[in-house]
N, C-alpha and C positions, 0 to 999 in steps of 0.2 A: 542571773547576772554573769558577766564575764569575770574572769580572774582579776583582770586589771581594775574593774569596778570594785570588786570585793576588797582588794588590797587598800582601798581608800576609806574603808569603814572600820568602826570600832569593833573589836572582837568582844562578844559577850562574856567570854571566859577570862579576859585580861584583868589582872589585878595590879595596882600600883600602890606604892607606899608613899604617904604624904611626908614631905619634908626630909627626904633621904639625904644623908650626908656621908662623906667618906673620910677615912682617916688618912694619915700621911702616906700609907702604903696602898691606898686605893680600895681598901676593904669597906664595904657598905656598913654603916652603923644604923641600927634600928633600935632606938630606945623603947623601953617597955610601954610607953604611952602612945606609940605610933600605931596607926591602923592602916589596913589596906582597903582600897575601894575600887569599884568597877567603873564609875563615871566621874566626870568632872565638868565644870561649867566651861563650855567652849562655844565658839561660833564657827561658821563656815570658813572664816578667814584665819582662825586660830589653828595652828598645826597640832595634831594629836601627839601625845608622848610616844616615842619610838616603840615601846613594848605593847602598845594598845591596838595596833593595826591587825586586821585579819591577815592570815598567811595563806588563805585560799587552799589550793590543792596540797599544800604542805601540811595541812591539818588533818588529823584522823577523822574529824567530823564532816569534812567536805564531801558533798554528794554531787555527782554528775547527772545530767539529763540532756537529751537531745531535743532541741526546740526548732523543728522545721529545718533540719540540716545544720543548725549551729550548735556547737557544744556550749552548754551553759552549766552553771553550778549554783549551789546554795549551801548555806550553813545547815548541816544536818541537826544541829542542836534544836532548832525551832520547828522541825518537820517540814512538810511540803507546803 
């Protein structure tokens, strides 16, 4: 896939914290009972959380290959 396509996908390594809150200084508060998760319920119309998107070639796991003269890439986490 192209980098532009990849950047619309959820990164399998992304972790989000449910119910994050910040204090008056902007510091993130994570109570003991909070958990991180990799997926959430969303539809094609729902925008993903900002930290969940693939960063494509800015990621250490991104792999390049040439597909008939077109540079393509993929997430190296999953193999070819």
